[in-house]
C-alpha positions as CSV (number, residue, x, y, z in Angstrom):
1,X,-46.4,78.6,-10.6
2,X,-43.6,77.4,-8.4
3,X,-43.8,73.9,-9.9
4,X,-43.7,75.4,-13.5
5,X,-40.6,77.5,-12.6
6,X,-38.9,74.4,-11.0
7,X,-39.7,72.3,-14.0
8,X,-38.4,74.8,-16.5
9,X,-35.2,75.2,-14.5
10,X,-34.6,71.5,-14.3
11,X,-35.2,71.2,-18.0
12,X,-32.7,74.0,-18.8
13,X,-30.1,72.3,-16.6
14,X,-30.6,69.0,-18.3
15,X,-30.5,70.5,-21.8
16,X,-27.3,72.4,-21.1
17,X,-25.6,69.4,-19.6
18,X,-26.6,67.2,-22.5
19,X,-25.2,69.7,-25.1
20,X,-22.0,70.1,-23.1
21,X,-21.6,66.4,-22.7
22,X,-21.7,65.9,-26.4
23,X,-19.0,68.4,-27.0
24,X,-16.9,67.2,-24.1
25,X,-17.4,63.5,-24.6
26,X,-13.7,62.6,-24.7
27,X,-12.7,63.9,-21.3
28,X,-15.8,63.1,-19.2
29,X,-16.2,59.5,-17.9
30,X,-19.4,57.6,-18.1
31,X,-19.3,57.4,-14.3
32,X,-19.6,61.2,-14.0
33,X,-22.4,61.5,-16.5
34,X,-24.3,58.7,-14.8
35,X,-23.8,60.4,-11.4
36,X,-25.3,63.6,-12.9
37,X,-28.2,61.8,-14.4
38,X,-29.1,60.0,-11.2
39,X,-28.6,63.3,-9.2
40,X,-30.8,65.3,-11.6
41,X,-33.5,62.6,-11.5
42,X,-33.4,62.6,-7.7
43,X,-33.8,66.4,-7.6
44,X,-36.7,66.1,-10.0
45,X,-38.4,63.5,-7.9
46,X,-38.0,65.7,-4.8
47,X,-39.2,68.9,-6.4
48,X,-42.0,67.7,-8.6
49,X,-45.4,66.1,-8.0
50,X,-46.5,63.8,-6.3
51,X,-43.9,64.3,-3.6
52,X,-44.1,68.1,-3.8
53,X,-47.9,68.0,-3.3
54,X,-47.6,65.6,-0.4
55,X,-45.0,68.0,1.2
56,X,-47.7,70.7,1.4
57,X,-49.7,68.4,3.8
58,X,-47.1,66.3,5.6
59,X,-44.0,67.5,7.3
60,X,-42.4,64.0,6.9
61,X,-42.8,64.3,3.1
62,X,-41.2,67.7,3.2
63,X,-38.3,66.3,5.1
64,X,-37.9,63.5,2.5
65,X,-37.7,66.4,-0.1
66,X,-34.9,68.0,1.9
67,X,-32.9,64.8,2.5
68,X,-33.2,63.9,-1.2
69,X,-31.9,67.3,-2.3
70,X,-29.1,67.7,0.2
71,X,-27.8,64.2,0.9
72,X,-28.4,62.4,-2.4
73,X,-29.0,64.8,-5.3
74,X,-26.3,67.4,-4.3
75,X,-23.3,65.0,-4.0
76,X,-24.3,63.1,-7.2
77,X,-24.6,66.4,-9.1
78,X,-21.2,67.5,-7.8
79,X,-19.7,64.1,-9.0
80,X,-21.2,64.8,-12.4
81,X,-18.7,67.8,-12.8
82,X,-21.2,70.0,-14.5
83,X,-18.8,72.9,-14.5
84,X,-16.4,71.0,-16.9
85,X,-19.4,70.0,-19.1
86,X,-20.7,73.6,-19.3
87,X,-17.2,74.9,-20.2
88,X,-17.5,73.1,-23.5
89,X,-20.4,75.4,-24.4
90,X,-18.2,78.5,-24.3
91,X,-16.3,79.8,-27.3
92,X,-12.8,78.2,-27.6
93,X,-11.2,81.5,-27.2
94,X,-12.6,81.9,-23.7
95,X,-12.5,78.3,-22.4
96,X,-9.0,78.2,-21.2
97,X,-9.3,81.6,-19.3
98,X,-12.5,80.6,-17.6
99,X,-11.2,77.1,-16.8
100,X,-8.1,78.6,-15.3
101,X,-10.1,81.0,-13.1
102,X,-12.5,78.3,-12.0
103,X,-9.7,75.9,-11.0
104,X,-8.0,78.6,-9.0
105,X,-11.3,79.3,-7.2
106,X,-11.4,77.0,-4.2
107,X,-14.0,77.7,-1.6
108,X,-12.9,77.1,1.9
109,X,-14.3,73.8,3.3
110,X,-15.0,75.2,6.7
111,X,-16.9,78.1,5.0
112,X,-18.9,75.8,2.8
113,X,-19.7,73.6,5.8
114,X,-20.8,76.6,7.9
115,X,-23.0,78.1,5.1
116,X,-24.7,74.7,4.6
117,X,-25.2,74.2,8.4
118,X,-26.6,77.8,8.7
119,X,-29.1,77.1,5.9
120,X,-30.3,73.8,7.4
121,X,-30.8,75.3,10.9
122,X,-32.2,78.7,9.8
123,X,-34.9,77.3,7.4
124,X,-36.1,74.8,10.1
125,X,-36.8,77.7,12.6
126,X,-40.6,77.8,13.0
127,X,-41.0,81.4,11.8
128,X,-39.0,80.9,8.6
129,X,-40.3,77.4,7.8
130,X,-43.9,78.5,8.1
131,X,-43.3,81.6,6.0
132,X,-41.8,79.4,3.3
133,X,-44.6,76.9,3.5
134,X,-47.1,79.7,3.0
135,X,-45.4,81.6,0.2
136,X,-44.4,79.7,-3.0
137,X,-41.6,82.0,-4.0
138,X,-40.0,81.9,-0.5
139,X,-40.5,78.1,-0.7
140,X,-38.5,78.1,-3.9
141,X,-35.8,80.2,-2.2
142,X,-35.7,77.7,0.6
143,X,-35.1,74.8,-1.8
144,X,-32.6,76.8,-3.8
145,X,-30.7,77.6,-0.6
146,X,-30.7,74.0,0.5
147,X,-29.4,72.6,-2.8
148,X,-27.1,75.6,-3.5
149,X,-25.2,75.4,-0.1
150,X,-25.2,71.6,-0.3
151,X,-23.6,71.8,-3.8
152,X,-20.9,74.2,-2.4
153,X,-20.3,71.8,0.5
154,X,-20.1,68.7,-1.7
155,X,-18.0,70.3,-4.3
156,X,-15.5,71.2,-1.6
157,X,-15.7,67.7,0.0
158,X,-15.2,65.9,-3.3
159,X,-12.5,68.1,-4.7
160,X,-9.6,65.7,-5.4
161,X,-7.1,68.5,-4.8
162,X,-8.0,68.4,-1.1
163,X,-7.2,65.9,1.6
164,X,-9.9,63.3,2.2
165,X,-9.2,63.4,5.9
166,X,-10.6,66.9,6.3
167,X,-13.5,66.0,3.9
168,X,-14.4,63.0,6.2
169,X,-14.3,65.2,9.3
170,X,-16.6,67.8,7.9
171,X,-19.0,65.2,6.4
172,X,-19.2,63.5,9.8
173,X,-19.7,66.9,11.5
174,X,-22.7,67.4,9.2
175,X,-24.2,64.1,10.2
176,X,-23.8,65.1,13.8
177,X,-25.5,68.5,13.6
178,X,-28.3,67.3,11.3
179,X,-28.8,64.3,13.6
180,X,-29.1,66.7,16.6
181,X,-31.8,68.7,14.7
182,X,-33.7,65.5,13.8
183,X,-33.5,64.2,17.4
184,X,-34.8,67.5,18.8
185,X,-37.7,67.4,16.3
186,X,-38.5,63.8,17.3
187,X,-38.2,64.2,21.1
188,X,-40.1,67.6,21.3
189,X,-43.6,66.8,22.5
190,X,-45.1,70.0,21.0
191,X,-45.5,70.6,17.2
192,X,-42.9,73.0,15.8
193,X,-45.0,74.1,12.8
194,X,-48.7,74.9,13.6
195,X,-49.3,75.1,9.9
196,X,-49.6,71.2,9.9
197,X,-52.0,71.3,12.9
198,X,-51.8,70.4,16.5
199,X,-53.5,67.0,16.5
200,X,-51.9,63.7,17.6
201,X,-51.4,62.8,13.9
202,X,-49.5,66.0,13.4
203,X,-47.2,65.3,16.3
204,X,-46.6,61.8,15.1
205,X,-45.8,63.2,11.6
206,X,-43.3,65.5,13.2
207,X,-41.7,62.6,15.0
208,X,-41.4,60.7,11.7
209,X,-39.9,63.8,10.0
210,X,-37.3,64.0,12.8
211,X,-36.5,60.3,12.5
212,X,-36.0,60.7,8.7
213,X,-33.4,63.4,9.2
214,X,-31.9,61.6,12.3
215,X,-31.5,58.0,11.2
216,X,-31.4,57.5,7.4
217,X,-30.0,61.0,6.7
218,X,-27.4,60.7,9.4
219,X,-26.5,57.1,8.3
220,X,-25.9,58.2,4.7
221,X,-23.7,61.1,5.8
222,X,-21.8,58.9,8.2
223,X,-21.3,56.2,5.6
224,X,-19.9,58.8,3.2
225,X,-17.5,60.0,5.9
226,X,-16.3,56.4,6.3
227,X,-15.7,56.1,2.6
228,X,-13.8,59.4,2.5
229,X,-11.7,58.2,5.4
230,X,-10.9,55.0,3.5
231,X,-9.8,57.0,0.5
232,X,-7.7,59.1,2.9
233,X,-6.0,56.1,4.3
234,X,-5.5,54.6,0.8
235,X,-3.9,57.9,-0.3
236,X,-1.6,58.0,2.6
237,X,-0.5,54.4,1.9
238,X,0.1,55.3,-1.8
239,X,2.2,58.3,-0.8
240,X,4.3,56.2,1.6
241,X,5.0,53.6,-1.1
242,X,5.8,56.2,-3.8
243,X,8.2,58.3,-1.6
244,X,9.6,55.3,0.3
245,X,10.0,57.5,3.4
246,X,8.4,55.2,6.0
247,X,8.9,51.5,6.8
248,X,6.2,48.9,6.6
249,X,6.1,48.7,10.4
250,X,5.3,52.4,10.6
251,X,2.6,52.1,8.0
252,X,0.9,49.2,9.8
253,X,1.2,51.0,13.1
254,X,-0.4,54.1,11.6
255,X,-3.3,52.1,10.1
256,X,-3.7,50.2,13.4
257,X,-4.0,53.4,15.4
258,X,-6.5,54.8,12.9
259,X,-8.6,51.6,12.9
260,X,-8.5,51.6,16.7
261,X,-9.7,55.2,16.9
262,X,-12.5,54.4,14.4
263,X,-13.4,51.3,16.4
264,X,-13.5,53.1,19.7
265,X,-15.4,56.0,18.2
266,X,-17.9,53.7,16.6
267,X,-18.4,51.8,19.9
268,X,-19.0,55.1,21.8
269,X,-21.5,56.2,19.1
270,X,-23.3,52.9,19.1
271,X,-23.5,52.9,22.9
272,X,-24.9,56.4,22.9
273,X,-27.4,55.6,20.1
274,X,-28.5,52.4,21.9
275,X,-29.0,54.0,25.3
276,X,-32.6,52.8,25.7
277,X,-32.7,54.1,29.3
278,X,-31.9,57.7,28.4
279,X,-34.4,57.6,25.5
280,X,-37.1,56.2,27.8
281,X,-36.5,59.0,30.4
282,X,-36.6,61.7,27.6
283,X,-39.9,60.3,26.2
284,X,-41.8,59.9,29.4
285,X,-40.2,62.1,32.0
286,X,-40.3,59.1,34.4
287,X,-37.8,57.0,36.4
288,X,-37.3,53.4,35.2
289,X,-36.0,52.3,38.6
290,X,-39.1,53.7,40.3
291,X,-41.2,52.1,37.6
292,X,-39.9,48.6,38.5
293,X,-41.0,49.2,42.1
294,X,-44.4,50.5,41.0
295,X,-45.0,47.4,38.8
296,X,-44.4,45.2,41.9
297,X,-46.5,47.5,44.1
298,X,-49.5,47.5,41.8
299,X,-49.4,43.8,41.0
300,X,-48.8,44.1,37.2
301,X,-46.4,41.2,37.5
302,X,-49.2,38.8,38.4
303,X,-50.8,39.0,34.9
304,X,-47.8,39.8,32.6
305,X,-44.5,38.4,31.7
306,X,-42.1,41.3,32.3
307,X,-38.4,41.1,31.7
308,X,-36.3,42.3,34.7
309,X,-39.1,41.8,37.3
310,X,-38.6,38.8,39.5
311,X,-41.6,36.4,39.4
312,X,-43.3,38.3,36.6
313,X,-44.3,35.4,34.4
314,X,-48.1,35.8,34.3
315,X,-50.0,34.6,31.3
316,X,-53.3,36.5,31.7
317,X,-52.1,39.6,29.8
318,X,-49.7,39.7,26.8
319,X,-45.9,39.5,27.5
320,X,-44.3,42.9,27.6
321,X,-40.8,42.1,26.3
322,X,-39.9,44.4,23.4
323,X,-43.0,46.6,24.0
324,X,-41.0,49.8,23.3
325,X,-40.6,48.6,19.6
326,X,-44.2,47.7,19.0
327,X,-46.2,49.9,16.6
328,X,-49.5,49.6,18.5
329,X,-50.5,49.3,22.1
330,X,-54.1,48.5,23.0
331,X,-55.2,49.1,19.4
332,X,-53.6,52.5,19.0
333,X,-50.2,53.9,17.9
334,X,-47.6,53.4,20.6
335,X,-46.6,56.7,22.0
336,X,-45.8,57.8,25.6
337,X,-49.0,59.7,26.3
338,X,-51.2,56.8,25.1
339,X,-49.1,54.3,27.1
340,X,-49.6,56.3,30.3
341,X,-53.3,56.7,29.7
342,X,-53.6,52.9,29.1
343,X,-51.8,52.2,32.4
344,X,-54.0,54.5,34.4
345,X,-57.4,54.1,32.8
346,X,-57.5,50.9,30.6
347,X,-61.3,50.6,30.8
348,X,-61.7,54.2,29.4
349,X,-59.1,53.7,26.7
350,X,-60.4,50.3,25.4
351,X,-63.5,48.7,26.8
352,X,-64.1,45.9,27.3
353,X,-60.7,44.7,28.4
354,X,-59.6,42.3,31.2
355,X,-57.1,44.9,32.4
356,X,-58.6,46.5,35.5
357,X,-58.3,50.1,36.7
358,X,-55.7,50.0,39.5
359,X,-56.0,53.7,40.7
360,X,-52.5,54.3,39.5
361,X,-51.2,57.8,40.0
362,X,-49.8,59.9,37.2
363,X,-46.4,59.8,38.7
364,X,-46.4,56.0,38.9
365,X,-47.8,55.8,35.4
366,X,-44.8,57.9,34.1
367,X,-42.4,55.7,36.0
368,X,-44.0,52.5,34.7
369,X,-44.0,53.8,31.2
370,X,-40.4,54.8,31.5
371,X,-39.4,51.2,32.5
372,X,-41.5,49.7,29.7
373,X,-39.8,51.9,27.1
374,X,-36.5,50.4,28.2
375,X,-37.7,47.0,27.0
376,X,-36.5,46.8,23.4
């Protein structure tokens, strides 16, 4: 039933836009119409089978739905200017009045941002999320809230009557808070949504969902913020040239300061994102420094080539450089718990194996795993 309702609604939107575009052909550019078509297609892919069916089983598929709706479909639909298209469907006597009222209606960008942020965080609370997953109509309300608040936000951001500087700031702020939510979902060892199960596969699916929101979703938002910032700088330059109020030196100095701020901010963000040590500690609960000492104490260096360990150039076991980025360890998916089990009881995890049981304590296993997860 929910799929039928969604399909009918998408069809109605497409039909109304097509009729309006024919009547409004002279004032709507091909770019805007193409943006709407791509945005509508993206929304249809997100809301209809097979992705909709996969989302009922996999949290990661559900997260792809959300990102497609909020980060891709919503801004493209906003660029399509559907409100101008649909105005053409009104009687001529009412078009000017409605258009005037619409153009005077400008939703506050902070309010639009806050509503969208509230929708994202509220619907990902375990109680609300599970209720939506279990009830089709509530699930429809969830998706409608996501794309509705996203459209409000993107219409405010892409409104040419506003400064692009503020639009870049709020877009970047959105990438920050959604990235935090995705990181929490990825780093939390326990499943948030029992409806998907409590198995290792369910936990790995939750980690994948968190990564989807954190990395590709955040990257798209951050890239959009950079583009808006470029438009803002370009607009500032245009105003300077038109009004002839500032000299070329001032203009260059202003751009240099902005570029320097962007460079410093990017360096800080990249440094934080690439902090392998902090990530390793969060994943394992161990101490990488103690892990180096434990590796020497238990003789791991005699069989393996281990970066950062003096004399660790053994060839009996595989080299451990870049082990944090490997998909599999000892024939199973690479995750902290499996890594620690393998360090403590290799014969029980995968027999036969030349790696002996060294009576390593749980504390030492955590510390060794923490050090190994810094090797990227």
